[in-house]
N, C-alpha and C positions, 0 to 999 in steps of 0.2 A: 096341177099337182099330180102326184103319183108317178112322176117320171123317175128314172133311175140315175139321173145326173150324168148320163153319157157313159156309164159303166158298160163293159162288155157283158152281154147276157149270154150265158152258156146254157145250152140245152143238151140233154142226154137221151139216147135211145136205149131202152132196157128191153131185153128179150130173154125168154126162157126156151131152151131147146127141149121140146117134149121127148125127143128120142134119147136124151141123156138124163133127164130129171126122174128121180125116184120118189118125189113128193114128200121129202123129209120135213119141209116147212121152215128150214133155217132162214131162208130169205124173208119169209113172212114175219118170223119172230124178231129178227135182228135189224131189219131196215129201220133206221132212225126217223125216216120221213113217211113211213107207211105206204110205200109204193106198191107193195104186193098184198094180195089177199088170197084166202083159200077159195077154191072153186070146186065144182062137181065134175069138171072135165077130166076124162081119163086119157092118159097118154098111151102111146103104142105098146108100152110095157105093162100096162094095167094099173099104173099109179095115178093118184089124183094130182094133177099139175096145178100149181099156184097160178094166179092170174096177175098180170101187170095192170093193176086197176087205176093207179094214179101216176102215170109216167111223168106228168108235168111237175110233180113234187120232187123228182130225183135231183139231187145236188151233186152227183158224181163222186160220192165218197168211195164207191166200189166195194163197200163192205160185203154186200151180197155176193159179188163175184169172187171175192177172196175166201169167203166162208163156205161156199157151195162145194160139198165134197165130190160132186160129180161133174164139176165145171160146166154146168148146164145154164148158168146165168151169164149174160154178157152185157156190159155197159159200154156204149160207144158215144163219144162226144160228137155232137152234130156241129156243123159249121157255126162259128160264133157270129153274132150280129150285135151291132151297137144299139144301145138304147137311145132314147131321145136326150140330146145334150141340152143343158141349160144355157141360156145366153150368157156370155161373158161380158161384164161391164168394166173390167179392169183393162187398163192400157199396158202395153209392154213396159217393163222397167228399163230405165236407161242404165247402162253399165258405167261404172266409174272408171276413169282412166287411171286413178291412183296418183295422179300428178297434181292434185288440188291443194 
């Protein structure tokens, strides 16, 4: 149990560029999956930079990337991999010739 039926499992890489981020927290507030969290880390411009705390939860909606006013957030799709396929117990259907 727990297999995904052979679906393609997509993973995403989420990153925040500290050189661009001004710590507004929009990504933290609006991510529907809670990927981001506030942190105490200062960026090079002196702002508190959010942390990508739960990257495995990202589903690739890219809301964070679209809402970031400084274009500091990037979401990249990693190479897709196939989940475990369930065994198929059905045989191929015969085509009717239509001349029956």
